[in-house]
HTML snippet that shows the backbone in 3Dmol.js (N, CA, C, O; Angstrom):
<script src="https://3Dmol.org/build/3Dmol-min.js"></script>
<div id="view" style="width:600px;height:400px;position:relative"></div>
<script>
const pdb = `
ATOM      1  N   MET A   1       0.841  -1.174   0.000  1.00  0.00           N
ATOM      2  CA  MET A   1       0.000   0.000   0.000  1.00  0.00           C
ATOM      3  C   MET A   1       0.887   1.237   0.000  1.00  0.00           C
ATOM      4  O   MET A   1       1.882   1.281   0.724  1.00  0.00           O
ATOM      5  N   GLY A   2       0.548   2.231  -0.789  1.00  0.00           N
ATOM      6  CA  GLY A   2       1.321   3.467  -0.846  1.00  0.00           C
ATOM      7  C   GLY A   2       0.762   4.532   0.076  1.00  0.00           C
ATOM      8  O   GLY A   2      -0.421   4.520   0.417  1.00  0.00           O
ATOM      9  N   TRP A   3       1.614   5.440   0.471  1.00  0.00           N
ATOM     10  CA  TRP A   3       1.227   6.561   1.319  1.00  0.00           C
ATOM     11  C   TRP A   3       1.582   7.850   0.597  1.00  0.00           C
ATOM     12  O   TRP A   3       2.567   7.887  -0.141  1.00  0.00           O
ATOM     13  N   MET A   4       0.803   8.906   0.793  1.00  0.00           N
ATOM     14  CA  MET A   4       1.139  10.197   0.202  1.00  0.00           C
ATOM     15  C   MET A   4       2.382  10.752   0.881  1.00  0.00           C
ATOM     16  O   MET A   4       3.232  11.357   0.227  1.00  0.00           O
ATOM     17  N   ILE A   5       2.486  10.554   2.162  1.00  0.00           N
ATOM     18  CA  ILE A   5       3.708  10.853   2.903  1.00  0.00           C
ATOM     19  C   ILE A   5       4.003   9.616   3.745  1.00  0.00           C
ATOM     20  O   ILE A   5       3.100   8.837   4.049  1.00  0.00           O
ATOM     21  N   ARG A   6       5.247   9.441   4.113  1.00  0.00           N
ATOM     22  CA  ARG A   6       5.590   8.263   4.907  1.00  0.00           C
ATOM     23  C   ARG A   6       4.778   8.248   6.191  1.00  0.00           C
ATOM     24  O   ARG A   6       4.599   9.283   6.832  1.00  0.00           O
ATOM     25  N   ASN A   7       4.293   7.084   6.560  1.00  0.00           N
ATOM     26  CA  ASN A   7       3.473   6.999   7.770  1.00  0.00           C
ATOM     27  C   ASN A   7       4.277   7.229   9.051  1.00  0.00           C
ATOM     28  O   ASN A   7       3.693   7.443  10.113  1.00  0.00           O
ATOM     29  N   ASP A   8       5.597   7.189   8.964  1.00  0.00           N
ATOM     30  CA  ASP A   8       6.432   7.436  10.143  1.00  0.00           C
ATOM     31  C   ASP A   8       7.249   8.726  10.013  1.00  0.00           C
ATOM     32  O   ASP A   8       8.272   8.885  10.679  1.00  0.00           O
ATOM     33  N   TRP A   9       6.795   9.643   9.154  1.00  0.00           N
ATOM     34  CA  TRP A   9       7.627  10.808   8.852  1.00  0.00           C
ATOM     35  C   TRP A   9       7.874  11.693  10.066  1.00  0.00           C
ATOM     36  O   TRP A   9       8.948  12.286  10.167  1.00  0.00           O
ATOM     37  N   LEU A  10       6.929  11.805  10.986  1.00  0.00           N
ATOM     38  CA  LEU A  10       7.164  12.629  12.175  1.00  0.00           C
ATOM     39  C   LEU A  10       8.328  12.086  12.993  1.00  0.00           C
ATOM     40  O   LEU A  10       9.173  12.843  13.473  1.00  0.00           O
ATOM     41  N   GLU A  11       8.362  10.781  13.143  1.00  0.00           N
ATOM     42  CA  GLU A  11       9.439  10.158  13.911  1.00  0.00           C
ATOM     43  C   GLU A  11      10.755  10.200  13.141  1.00  0.00           C
ATOM     44  O   GLU A  11      11.795  10.537  13.707  1.00  0.00           O
ATOM     45  N   SER A  12      10.714   9.860  11.852  1.00  0.00           N
ATOM     46  CA  SER A  12      11.949   9.754  11.068  1.00  0.00           C
ATOM     47  C   SER A  12      12.629  11.098  10.841  1.00  0.00           C
ATOM     48  O   SER A  12      13.841  11.137  10.629  1.00  0.00           O
ATOM     49  N   CYS A  13      11.886  12.196  10.880  1.00  0.00           N
ATOM     50  CA  CYS A  13      12.508  13.506  10.673  1.00  0.00           C
ATOM     51  C   CYS A  13      12.842  14.201  11.991  1.00  0.00           C
ATOM     52  O   CYS A  13      13.379  15.309  11.986  1.00  0.00           O
ATOM     53  N   GLY A  14      12.534  13.569  13.108  1.00  0.00           N
ATOM     54  CA  GLY A  14      12.830  14.170  14.401  1.00  0.00           C
ATOM     55  C   GLY A  14      11.931  15.347  14.725  1.00  0.00           C
ATOM     56  O   GLY A  14      12.389  16.346  15.278  1.00  0.00           O
ATOM     57  N   ALA A  15      10.650  15.236  14.385  1.00  0.00           N
ATOM     58  CA  ALA A  15       9.704  16.326  14.618  1.00  0.00           C
ATOM     59  C   ALA A  15       9.669  16.723  16.091  1.00  0.00           C
ATOM     60  O   ALA A  15       9.831  15.893  16.985  1.00  0.00           O
ATOM     61  N   GLU A  16       9.456  18.001  16.308  1.00  0.00           N
ATOM     62  CA  GLU A  16       9.370  18.532  17.667  1.00  0.00           C
ATOM     63  C   GLU A  16       8.032  19.212  17.860  1.00  0.00           C
ATOM     64  O   GLU A  16       7.513  19.870  16.958  1.00  0.00           O
ATOM     65  N   LEU A  17       7.479  19.041  19.057  1.00  0.00           N
ATOM     66  CA  LEU A  17       6.232  19.721  19.393  1.00  0.00           C
ATOM     67  C   LEU A  17       6.505  21.211  19.440  1.00  0.00           C
ATOM     68  O   LEU A  17       7.359  21.670  20.199  1.00  0.00           O
ATOM     69  N   ASN A  18       5.777  21.967  18.625  1.00  0.00           N
ATOM     70  CA  ASN A  18       5.989  23.400  18.533  1.00  0.00           C
ATOM     71  C   ASN A  18       5.062  24.164  19.466  1.00  0.00           C
ATOM     72  O   ASN A  18       5.493  25.086  20.159  1.00  0.00           O
ATOM     73  N   THR A  19       3.814  23.788  19.482  1.00  0.00           N
ATOM     74  CA  THR A  19       2.840  24.467  20.330  1.00  0.00           C
ATOM     75  C   THR A  19       1.678  23.520  20.598  1.00  0.00           C
ATOM     76  O   THR A  19       1.462  22.557  19.862  1.00  0.00           O
ATOM     77  N   THR A  20       0.955  23.799  21.631  1.00  0.00           N
ATOM     78  CA  THR A  20      -0.171  22.951  22.003  1.00  0.00           C
ATOM     79  C   THR A  20      -1.420  23.806  22.156  1.00  0.00           C
ATOM     80  O   THR A  20      -1.351  24.989  22.489  1.00  0.00           O
ATOM     81  N   ILE A  21      -2.560  23.177  21.905  1.00  0.00           N
ATOM     82  CA  ILE A  21      -3.865  23.790  22.089  1.00  0.00           C
ATOM     83  C   ILE A  21      -4.006  25.057  21.233  1.00  0.00           C
ATOM     84  O   ILE A  21      -4.408  26.121  21.703  1.00  0.00           O
ATOM     85  N   THR A  22      -3.658  24.886  19.970  1.00  0.00           N
ATOM     86  CA  THR A  22      -3.904  25.895  18.950  1.00  0.00           C
ATOM     87  C   THR A  22      -5.191  25.493  18.255  1.00  0.00           C
ATOM     88  O   THR A  22      -5.416  24.302  18.038  1.00  0.00           O
ATOM     89  N   GLU A  23      -6.037  26.437  17.901  1.00  0.00           N
ATOM     90  CA  GLU A  23      -7.262  26.060  17.207  1.00  0.00           C
ATOM     91  C   GLU A  23      -7.028  25.982  15.711  1.00  0.00           C
ATOM     92  O   GLU A  23      -6.591  26.950  15.089  1.00  0.00           O
ATOM     93  N   VAL A  24      -7.318  24.838  15.145  1.00  0.00           N
ATOM     94  CA  VAL A  24      -7.264  24.618  13.708  1.00  0.00           C
ATOM     95  C   VAL A  24      -8.571  23.942  13.329  1.00  0.00           C
ATOM     96  O   VAL A  24      -8.890  22.875  13.853  1.00  0.00           O
ATOM     97  N   ASN A  25      -9.321  24.541  12.439  1.00  0.00           N
ATOM     98  CA  ASN A  25     -10.625  24.002  12.020  1.00  0.00           C
ATOM     99  C   ASN A  25     -11.542  23.733  13.209  1.00  0.00           C
ATOM    100  O   ASN A  25     -12.309  22.770  13.199  1.00  0.00           O
ATOM    101  N   GLY A  26     -11.464  24.580  14.230  1.00  0.00           N
ATOM    102  CA  GLY A  26     -12.332  24.432  15.393  1.00  0.00           C
ATOM    103  C   GLY A  26     -11.892  23.369  16.381  1.00  0.00           C
ATOM    104  O   GLY A  26     -12.595  23.121  17.361  1.00  0.00           O
ATOM    105  N   GLU A  27     -10.756  22.737  16.156  1.00  0.00           N
ATOM    106  CA  GLU A  27     -10.239  21.688  17.042  1.00  0.00           C
ATOM    107  C   GLU A  27      -9.068  22.207  17.851  1.00  0.00           C
ATOM    108  O   GLU A  27      -8.275  23.008  17.355  1.00  0.00           O
ATOM    109  N   GLU A  28      -8.951  21.760  19.092  1.00  0.00           N
ATOM    110  CA  GLU A  28      -7.742  22.008  19.858  1.00  0.00           C
ATOM    111  C   GLU A  28      -6.722  20.976  19.415  1.00  0.00           C
ATOM    112  O   GLU A  28      -7.005  19.778  19.395  1.00  0.00           O
ATOM    113  N   VAL A  29      -5.528  21.447  19.058  1.00  0.00           N
ATOM    114  CA  VAL A  29      -4.544  20.544  18.456  1.00  0.00           C
ATOM    115  C   VAL A  29      -3.158  20.761  19.031  1.00  0.00           C
ATOM    116  O   VAL A  29      -2.861  21.791  19.636  1.00  0.00           O
ATOM    117  N   ASP A  30      -2.316  19.753  18.821  1.00  0.00           N
ATOM    118  CA  ASP A  30      -0.876  19.885  19.010  1.00  0.00           C
ATOM    119  C   ASP A  30      -0.291  20.142  17.632  1.00  0.00           C
ATOM    120  O   ASP A  30      -0.687  19.494  16.663  1.00  0.00           O
ATOM    121  N   VAL A  31       0.644  21.077  17.531  1.00  0.00           N
ATOM    122  CA  VAL A  31       1.279  21.391  16.250  1.00  0.00           C
ATOM    123  C   VAL A  31       2.743  20.961  16.321  1.00  0.00           C
ATOM    124  O   VAL A  31       3.483  21.380  17.211  1.00  0.00           O
ATOM    125  N   TRP A  32       3.145  20.124  15.376  1.00  0.00           N
ATOM    126  CA  TRP A  32       4.494  19.581  15.286  1.00  0.00           C
ATOM    127  C   TRP A  32       5.208  20.225  14.110  1.00  0.00           C
ATOM    128  O   TRP A  32       4.572  20.556  13.109  1.00  0.00           O
ATOM    129  N   GLN A  33       6.510  20.407  14.213  1.00  0.00           N
ATOM    130  CA  GLN A  33       7.326  20.936  13.127  1.00  0.00           C
ATOM    131  C   GLN A  33       8.435  19.957  12.791  1.00  0.00           C
ATOM    132  O   GLN A  33       8.983  19.287  13.666  1.00  0.00           O
ATOM    133  N   CYS A  34       8.754  19.887  11.513  1.00  0.00           N
ATOM    134  CA  CYS A  34       9.798  19.000  11.037  1.00  0.00           C
ATOM    135  C   CYS A  34      10.439  19.635   9.811  1.00  0.00           C
ATOM    136  O   CYS A  34       9.742  20.075   8.896  1.00  0.00           O
ATOM    137  N   THR A  35      11.751  19.681   9.796  1.00  0.00           N
ATOM    138  CA  THR A  35      12.437  20.228   8.636  1.00  0.00           C
ATOM    139  C   THR A  35      12.705  19.119   7.640  1.00  0.00           C
ATOM    140  O   THR A  35      13.412  18.156   7.940  1.00  0.00           O
ATOM    141  N   GLY A  36      12.135  19.260   6.453  1.00  0.00           N
ATOM    142  CA  GLY A  36      12.391  18.353   5.335  1.00  0.00           C
ATOM    143  C   GLY A  36      12.968  19.213   4.225  1.00  0.00           C
ATOM    144  O   GLY A  36      13.880  20.006   4.458  1.00  0.00           O
ATOM    145  N   ASN A  37      12.435  19.056   3.011  1.00  0.00           N
ATOM    146  CA  ASN A  37      12.816  19.986   1.952  1.00  0.00           C
ATOM    147  C   ASN A  37      12.360  21.391   2.321  1.00  0.00           C
ATOM    148  O   ASN A  37      12.983  22.379   1.930  1.00  0.00           O
ATOM    149  N   TYR A  38      11.280  21.473   3.067  1.00  0.00           N
ATOM    150  CA  TYR A  38      10.719  22.726   3.567  1.00  0.00           C
ATOM    151  C   TYR A  38      10.352  22.500   5.029  1.00  0.00           C
ATOM    152  O   TYR A  38      10.392  21.369   5.514  1.00  0.00           O
ATOM    153  N   MET A  39       9.999  23.564   5.727  1.00  0.00           N
ATOM    154  CA  MET A  39       9.528  23.406   7.101  1.00  0.00           C
ATOM    155  C   MET A  39       8.105  22.857   7.048  1.00  0.00           C
ATOM    156  O   MET A  39       7.191  23.524   6.561  1.00  0.00           O
ATOM    157  N   ASN A  40       7.927  21.649   7.548  1.00  0.00           N
ATOM    158  CA  ASN A  40       6.628  20.983   7.551  1.00  0.00           C
ATOM    159  C   ASN A  40       5.949  21.193   8.897  1.00  0.00           C
ATOM    160  O   ASN A  40       6.599  21.224   9.943  1.00  0.00           O
ATOM    161  N   HIS A  41       4.639  21.333   8.848  1.00  0.00           N
ATOM    162  CA  HIS A  41       3.833  21.491  10.055  1.00  0.00           C
ATOM    163  C   HIS A  41       2.724  20.452  10.009  1.00  0.00           C
ATOM    164  O   HIS A  41       2.128  20.201   8.961  1.00  0.00           O
ATOM    165  N   TYR A  42       2.459  19.855  11.158  1.00  0.00           N
ATOM    166  CA  TYR A  42       1.419  18.843  11.259  1.00  0.00           C
ATOM    167  C   TYR A  42       0.638  19.096  12.540  1.00  0.00           C
ATOM    168  O   TYR A  42       1.228  19.273  13.606  1.00  0.00           O
ATOM    169  N   ALA A  43      -0.675  19.113  12.442  1.00  0.00           N
ATOM    170  CA  ALA A  43      -1.536  19.307  13.607  1.00  0.00           C
ATOM    171  C   ALA A  43      -2.396  18.068  13.791  1.00  0.00           C
ATOM    172  O   ALA A  43      -3.004  17.569  12.844  1.00  0.00           O
ATOM    173  N   ASP A  44      -2.438  17.579  15.030  1.00  0.00           N
ATOM    174  CA  ASP A  44      -3.341  16.481  15.343  1.00  0.00           C
ATOM    175  C   ASP A  44      -4.115  16.824  16.607  1.00  0.00           C
ATOM    176  O   ASP A  44      -3.734  17.719  17.361  1.00  0.00           O
ATOM    177  N   THR A  45      -5.214  16.093  16.827  1.00  0.00           N
ATOM    178  CA  THR A  45      -6.021  16.352  18.008  1.00  0.00           C
ATOM    179  C   THR A  45      -5.153  16.180  19.252  1.00  0.00           C
ATOM    180  O   THR A  45      -4.210  15.388  19.238  1.00  0.00           O
ATOM    181  N   VAL A  46      -5.452  16.901  20.316  1.00  0.00           N
ATOM    182  CA  VAL A  46      -4.595  16.886  21.503  1.00  0.00           C
ATOM    183  C   VAL A  46      -4.439  15.493  22.102  1.00  0.00           C
ATOM    184  O   VAL A  46      -3.470  15.231  22.814  1.00  0.00           O
ATOM    185  N   ASP A  47      -5.383  14.597  21.822  1.00  0.00           N
ATOM    186  CA  ASP A  47      -5.218  13.218  22.285  1.00  0.00           C
ATOM    187  C   ASP A  47      -4.337  12.411  21.332  1.00  0.00           C
ATOM    188  O   ASP A  47      -4.046  11.244  21.594  1.00  0.00           O
ATOM    189  N   GLY A  48      -3.908  13.032  20.220  1.00  0.00           N
ATOM    190  CA  GLY A  48      -2.997  12.393  19.277  1.00  0.00           C
ATOM    191  C   GLY A  48      -3.623  11.330  18.404  1.00  0.00           C
ATOM    192  O   GLY A  48      -2.913  10.577  17.737  1.00  0.00           O
ATOM    193  N   ASN A  49      -4.942  11.257  18.398  1.00  0.00           N
ATOM    194  CA  ASN A  49      -5.597  10.171  17.684  1.00  0.00           C
ATOM    195  C   ASN A  49      -6.004  10.479  16.248  1.00  0.00           C
ATOM    196  O   ASN A  49      -6.197   9.554  15.459  1.00  0.00           O
ATOM    197  N   LYS A  50      -6.140  11.757  15.887  1.00  0.00           N
ATOM    198  CA  LYS A  50      -6.613  12.070  14.543  1.00  0.00           C
ATOM    199  C   LYS A  50      -5.817  13.225  13.937  1.00  0.00           C
ATOM    200  O   LYS A  50      -5.524  14.213  14.611  1.00  0.00           O
ATOM    201  N   PRO A  51      -5.472  13.088  12.653  1.00  0.00           N
ATOM    202  CA  PRO A  51      -4.800  14.195  11.966  1.00  0.00           C
ATOM    203  C   PRO A  51      -5.802  15.315  11.678  1.00  0.00           C
ATOM    204  O   PRO A  51      -6.964  15.043  11.376  1.00  0.00           O
ATOM    205  N   VAL A  52      -5.362  16.564  11.768  1.00  0.00           N
ATOM    206  CA  VAL A  52      -6.236  17.701  11.501  1.00  0.00           C
ATOM    207  C   VAL A  52      -5.743  18.468  10.273  1.00  0.00           C
ATOM    208  O   VAL A  52      -6.535  18.792   9.389  1.00  0.00           O
ATOM    209  N   ARG A  53      -4.443  18.760  10.213  1.00  0.00           N
ATOM    210  CA  ARG A  53      -3.919  19.537   9.083  1.00  0.00           C
ATOM    211  C   ARG A  53      -2.430  19.267   8.904  1.00  0.00           C
ATOM    212  O   ARG A  53      -1.704  19.032   9.870  1.00  0.00           O
ATOM    213  N   PHE A  54      -1.990  19.304   7.648  1.00  0.00           N
ATOM    214  CA  PHE A  54      -0.573  19.297   7.280  1.00  0.00           C
ATOM    215  C   PHE A  54      -0.365  20.507   6.394  1.00  0.00           C
ATOM    216  O   PHE A  54      -1.189  20.779   5.521  1.00  0.00           O
ATOM    217  N   TRP A  55       0.737  21.252   6.603  1.00  0.00           N
ATOM    218  CA  TRP A  55       1.024  22.372   5.719  1.00  0.00           C
ATOM    219  C   TRP A  55       2.513  22.664   5.669  1.00  0.00           C
ATOM    220  O   TRP A  55       3.266  22.370   6.596  1.00  0.00           O
ATOM    221  N   GLU A  56       2.902  23.251   4.556  1.00  0.00           N
ATOM    222  CA  GLU A  56       4.262  23.729   4.355  1.00  0.00           C
ATOM    223  C   GLU A  56       4.218  24.845   3.320  1.00  0.00           C
ATOM    224  O   GLU A  56       3.302  24.914   2.500  1.00  0.00           O
ATOM    225  N   HIS A  57       5.210  25.708   3.371  1.00  0.00           N
ATOM    226  CA  HIS A  57       5.340  26.762   2.370  1.00  0.00           C
ATOM    227  C   HIS A  57       6.430  26.346   1.407  1.00  0.00           C
ATOM    228  O   HIS A  57       7.569  26.111   1.811  1.00  0.00           O
ATOM    229  N   LYS A  58       6.085  26.253   0.136  1.00  0.00           N
ATOM    230  CA  LYS A  58       7.068  25.958  -0.904  1.00  0.00           C
ATOM    231  C   LYS A  58       7.345  27.285  -1.596  1.00  0.00           C
ATOM    232  O   LYS A  58       6.637  27.679  -2.522  1.00  0.00           O
ATOM    233  N   GLY A  59       8.389  27.967  -1.131  1.00  0.00           N
ATOM    234  CA  GLY A  59       8.623  29.327  -1.607  1.00  0.00           C
ATOM    235  C   GLY A  59       7.453  30.185  -1.160  1.00  0.00           C
ATOM    236  O   GLY A  59       7.111  30.180   0.022  1.00  0.00           O
ATOM    237  N   PRO A  60       6.831  30.921  -2.071  1.00  0.00           N
ATOM    238  CA  PRO A  60       5.697  31.766  -1.687  1.00  0.00           C
ATOM    239  C   PRO A  60       4.368  30.994  -1.626  1.00  0.00           C
ATOM    240  O   PRO A  60       3.356  31.535  -1.179  1.00  0.00           O
ATOM    241  N   ASP A  61       4.372  29.743  -2.073  1.00  0.00           N
ATOM    242  CA  ASP A  61       3.132  28.980  -2.169  1.00  0.00           C
ATOM    243  C   ASP A  61       2.876  28.153  -0.916  1.00  0.00           C
ATOM    244  O   ASP A  61       3.797  27.561  -0.352  1.00  0.00           O
ATOM    245  N   LEU A  62       1.629  28.118  -0.490  1.00  0.00           N
ATOM    246  CA  LEU A  62       1.207  27.306   0.644  1.00  0.00           C
ATOM    247  C   LEU A  62       0.642  25.993   0.124  1.00  0.00           C
ATOM    248  O   LEU A  62      -0.252  25.984  -0.722  1.00  0.00           O
ATOM    249  N   LYS A  63       1.162  24.894   0.631  1.00  0.00           N
ATOM    250  CA  LYS A  63       0.621  23.561   0.352  1.00  0.00           C
ATOM    251  C   LYS A  63      -0.019  23.107   1.652  1.00  0.00           C
ATOM    252  O   LYS A  63       0.654  23.021   2.679  1.00  0.00           O
ATOM    253  N   GLN A  64      -1.316  22.816   1.619  1.00  0.00           N
ATOM    254  CA  GLN A  64      -2.027  22.490   2.857  1.00  0.00           C
ATOM    255  C   GLN A  64      -3.063  21.403   2.613  1.00  0.00           C
ATOM    256  O   GLN A  64      -3.812  21.447   1.637  1.00  0.00           O
ATOM    257  N   TRP A  65      -3.096  20.427   3.515  1.00  0.00           N
ATOM    258  CA  TRP A  65      -4.115  19.392   3.504  1.00  0.00           C
ATOM    259  C   TRP A  65      -4.898  19.503   4.798  1.00  0.00           C
ATOM    260  O   TRP A  65      -4.310  19.512   5.879  1.00  0.00           O
ATOM    261  N   ASP A  66      -6.205  19.587   4.703  1.00  0.00           N
ATOM    262  CA  ASP A  66      -7.073  19.512   5.871  1.00  0.00           C
ATOM    263  C   ASP A  66      -7.754  18.154   5.852  1.00  0.00           C
ATOM    264  O   ASP A  66      -8.278  17.730   4.822  1.00  0.00           O
ATOM    265  N   PHE A  67      -7.746  17.473   6.992  1.00  0.00           N
ATOM    266  CA  PHE A  67      -8.357  16.155   7.100  1.00  0.00           C
ATOM    267  C   PHE A  67      -9.788  16.313   7.601  1.00  0.00           C
ATOM    268  O   PHE A  67     -10.052  17.137   8.477  1.00  0.00           O
ATOM    269  N   LEU A  68     -10.697  15.542   7.060  1.00  0.00           N
ATOM    270  CA  LEU A  68     -12.100  15.582   7.447  1.00  0.00           C
ATOM    271  C   LEU A  68     -12.306  14.624   8.617  1.00  0.00           C
ATOM    272  O   LEU A  68     -12.428  13.413   8.433  1.00  0.00           O
ATOM    273  N   LEU A  69     -12.343  15.185   9.815  1.00  0.00           N
ATOM    274  CA  LEU A  69     -12.387  14.345  11.012  1.00  0.00           C
ATOM    275  C   LEU A  69     -13.637  13.478  11.090  1.00  0.00           C
ATOM    276  O   LEU A  69     -13.584  12.365  11.612  1.00  0.00           O
ATOM    277  N   ASP A  70     -14.760  13.973  10.579  1.00  0.00           N
ATOM    278  CA  ASP A  70     -15.978  13.172  10.671  1.00  0.00           C
ATOM    279  C   ASP A  70     -15.946  11.959   9.747  1.00  0.00           C
ATOM    280  O   ASP A  70     -16.775  11.060   9.894  1.00  0.00           O
ATOM    281  N   THR A  71     -15.010  11.910   8.795  1.00  0.00           N
ATOM    282  CA  THR A  71     -14.900  10.750   7.914  1.00  0.00           C
ATOM    283  C   THR A  71     -13.616   9.959   8.154  1.00  0.00           C
ATOM    284  O   THR A  71     -13.430   8.899   7.557  1.00  0.00           O
ATOM    285  N   PHE A  72     -12.735  10.450   9.012  1.00  0.00           N
ATOM    286  CA  PHE A  72     -11.456   9.785   9.242  1.00  0.00           C
ATOM    287  C   PHE A  72     -11.638   8.487  10.014  1.00  0.00           C
ATOM    288  O   PHE A  72     -12.387   8.428  10.989  1.00  0.00           O
ATOM    289  N   LYS A  73     -10.941   7.445   9.562  1.00  0.00           N
ATOM    290  CA  LYS A  73     -10.909   6.190  10.295  1.00  0.00           C
ATOM    291  C   LYS A  73      -9.609   5.482   9.959  1.00  0.00           C
ATOM    292  O   LYS A  73      -9.036   5.693   8.890  1.00  0.00           O
ATOM    293  N   TYR A  74      -9.152   4.655  10.859  1.00  0.00           N
ATOM    294  CA  TYR A  74      -7.900   3.932  10.676  1.00  0.00           C
ATOM    295  C   TYR A  74      -8.078   2.672   9.829  1.00  0.00           C
ATOM    296  O   TYR A  74      -7.129   2.211   9.196  1.00  0.00           O
ATOM    297  N   GLU A  75      -9.269   2.124   9.816  1.00  0.00           N
ATOM    298  CA  GLU A  75      -9.519   0.890   9.095  1.00  0.00           C
ATOM    299  C   GLU A  75      -9.956   1.182   7.666  1.00  0.00           C
ATOM    300  O   GLU A  75     -10.505   2.244   7.376  1.00  0.00           O
ATOM    301  N   ILE A  76      -9.705   0.229   6.783  1.00  0.00           N
ATOM    302  CA  ILE A  76     -10.182   0.311   5.412  1.00  0.00           C
ATOM    303  C   ILE A  76     -11.353  -0.659   5.300  1.00  0.00           C
ATOM    304  O   ILE A  76     -11.232  -1.831   5.654  1.00  0.00           O
ATOM    305  N   ASP A  77     -12.490  -0.160   4.803  1.00  0.00           N
ATOM    306  CA  ASP A  77     -13.681  -1.012   4.698  1.00  0.00           C
ATOM    307  C   ASP A  77     -13.453  -2.207   3.778  1.00  0.00           C
ATOM    308  O   ASP A  77     -13.773  -3.340   4.136  1.00  0.00           O
ATOM    309  N   ASP A  78     -12.910  -1.958   2.613  1.00  0.00           N
ATOM    310  CA  ASP A  78     -12.711  -3.021   1.637  1.00  0.00           C
ATOM    311  C   ASP A  78     -11.325  -2.876   1.014  1.00  0.00           C
ATOM    312  O   ASP A  78     -11.177  -2.189   0.003  1.00  0.00           O
ATOM    313  N   PRO A  79     -10.307  -3.510   1.599  1.00  0.00           N
ATOM    314  CA  PRO A  79      -8.930  -3.351   1.118  1.00  0.00           C
ATOM    315  C   PRO A  79      -8.728  -3.727  -0.344  1.00  0.00           C
ATOM    316  O   PRO A  79      -7.801  -3.228  -0.982  1.00  0.00           O
ATOM    317  N   GLU A  80      -9.578  -4.598  -0.888  1.00  0.00           N
ATOM    318  CA  GLU A  80      -9.423  -5.030  -2.279  1.00  0.00           C
ATOM    319  C   GLU A  80      -9.814  -3.945  -3.276  1.00  0.00           C
ATOM    320  O   GLU A  80      -9.291  -3.914  -4.390  1.00  0.00           O
ATOM    321  N   THR A  81     -10.723  -3.061  -2.893  1.00  0.00           N
ATOM    322  CA  THR A  81     -11.236  -2.091  -3.867  1.00  0.00           C
ATOM    323  C   THR A  81     -10.925  -0.637  -3.529  1.00  0.00           C
ATOM    324  O   THR A  81     -11.292   0.260  -4.287  1.00  0.00           O
ATOM    325  N   VAL A  82     -10.263  -0.392  -2.419  1.00  0.00           N
ATOM    326  CA  VAL A  82     -10.066   0.996  -1.992  1.00  0.00           C
ATOM    327  C   VAL A  82      -9.311   1.828  -3.039  1.00  0.00           C
ATOM    328  O   VAL A  82      -9.565   3.026  -3.164  1.00  0.00           O
ATOM    329  N   PHE A  83      -8.394   1.216  -3.786  1.00  0.00           N
ATOM    330  CA  PHE A  83      -7.660   1.942  -4.815  1.00  0.00           C
ATOM    331  C   PHE A  83      -8.009   1.456  -6.218  1.00  0.00           C
ATOM    332  O   PHE A  83      -7.237   1.672  -7.151  1.00  0.00           O
ATOM    333  N   ALA A  84      -9.142   0.814  -6.380  1.00  0.00           N
ATOM    334  CA  ALA A  84      -9.556   0.316  -7.690  1.00  0.00           C
ATOM    335  C   ALA A  84      -9.887   1.493  -8.608  1.00  0.00           C
ATOM    336  O   ALA A  84     -10.509   2.469  -8.189  1.00  0.00           O
ATOM    337  N   ILE A  85      -9.462   1.384  -9.857  1.00  0.00           N
ATOM    338  CA  ILE A  85      -9.751   2.423 -10.849  1.00  0.00           C
ATOM    339  C   ILE A  85     -11.186   2.236 -11.328  1.00  0.00           C
ATOM    340  O   ILE A  85     -11.561   1.133 -11.726  1.00  0.00           O
ATOM    341  N   PRO A  86     -11.999   3.299 -11.297  1.00  0.00           N
ATOM    342  CA  PRO A  86     -13.392   3.169 -11.748  1.00  0.00           C
ATOM    343  C   PRO A  86     -13.451   2.765 -13.222  1.00  0.00           C
ATOM    344  O   PRO A  86     -12.575   3.125 -14.008  1.00  0.00           O
ATOM    345  N   GLU A  87     -14.496   2.011 -13.591  1.00  0.00           N
ATOM    346  CA  GLU A  87     -14.644   1.548 -14.964  1.00  0.00           C
ATOM    347  C   GLU A  87     -14.747   2.694 -15.950  1.00  0.00           C
ATOM    348  O   GLU A  87     -14.254   2.576 -17.072  1.00  0.00           O
ATOM    349  N   ASN A  88     -15.373   3.800 -15.569  1.00  0.00           N
ATOM    350  CA  ASN A  88     -15.562   4.914 -16.497  1.00  0.00           C
ATOM    351  C   ASN A  88     -14.392   5.896 -16.487  1.00  0.00           C
ATOM    352  O   ASN A  88     -14.514   7.002 -17.012  1.00  0.00           O
ATOM    353  N   CYS A  89     -13.280   5.513 -15.909  1.00  0.00           N
ATOM    354  CA  CYS A  89     -12.130   6.398 -15.820  1.00  0.00           C
ATOM    355  C   CYS A  89     -11.424   6.486 -17.175  1.00  0.00           C
ATOM    356  O   CYS A  89     -11.000   5.477 -17.738  1.00  0.00           O
ATOM    357  N   GLU A  90     -11.310   7.707 -17.679  1.00  0.00           N
ATOM    358  CA  GLU A  90     -10.631   7.948 -18.944  1.00  0.00           C
ATOM    359  C   GLU A  90      -9.631   9.069 -18.693  1.00  0.00           C
ATOM    360  O   GLU A  90     -10.026  10.223 -18.528  1.00  0.00           O
ATOM    361  N   GLY A  91      -8.358   8.749 -18.662  1.00  0.00           N
ATOM    362  CA  GLY A  91      -7.351   9.764 -18.378  1.00  0.00           C
ATOM    363  C   GLY A  91      -7.211   9.958 -16.884  1.00  0.00           C
ATOM    364  O   GLY A  91      -7.310   9.008 -16.108  1.00  0.00           O
ATOM    365  N   GLY A  92      -6.978  11.211 -16.485  1.00  0.00           N
ATOM    366  CA  GLY A  92      -6.772  11.509 -15.066  1.00  0.00           C
ATOM    367  C   GLY A  92      -8.052  11.481 -14.281  1.00  0.00           C
ATOM    368  O   GLY A  92      -8.966  12.261 -14.549  1.00  0.00           O
ATOM    369  N   CYS A  93      -8.131  10.595 -13.316  1.00  0.00           N
ATOM    370  CA  CYS A  93      -9.316  10.534 -12.433  1.00  0.00           C
ATOM    371  C   CYS A  93      -8.938  11.035 -11.069  1.00  0.00           C
ATOM    372  O   CYS A  93      -9.777  11.072 -10.170  1.00  0.00           O
TER     373      CYS A  93
END
`;
const viewer = $3Dmol.createViewer("view");
viewer.addModel(pdb, "pdb");
viewer.setStyle({}, {cartoon: {color: "spectrum"}});
viewer.zoomTo();
viewer.render();
</script>
């Protein structure tokens, strides 16, 4: 299974807790920082159980992912089809 970012990237880059109980998307979060190609920021719920946001600045551009907490889950419902290409897919889907 592939990951958009390594599932252990916080640990492997030596991330440090930057601040706690910052509001992001209405959630109280811990914000972690890690230096990679750019300064990466990751926010998770204060209990550490759910991702809330990832962001970095690539030069003047902001790259940001917000996670939808109401749909987030650790389990995959159907591992066989989760990355299946739809039949009507033509080109970039």
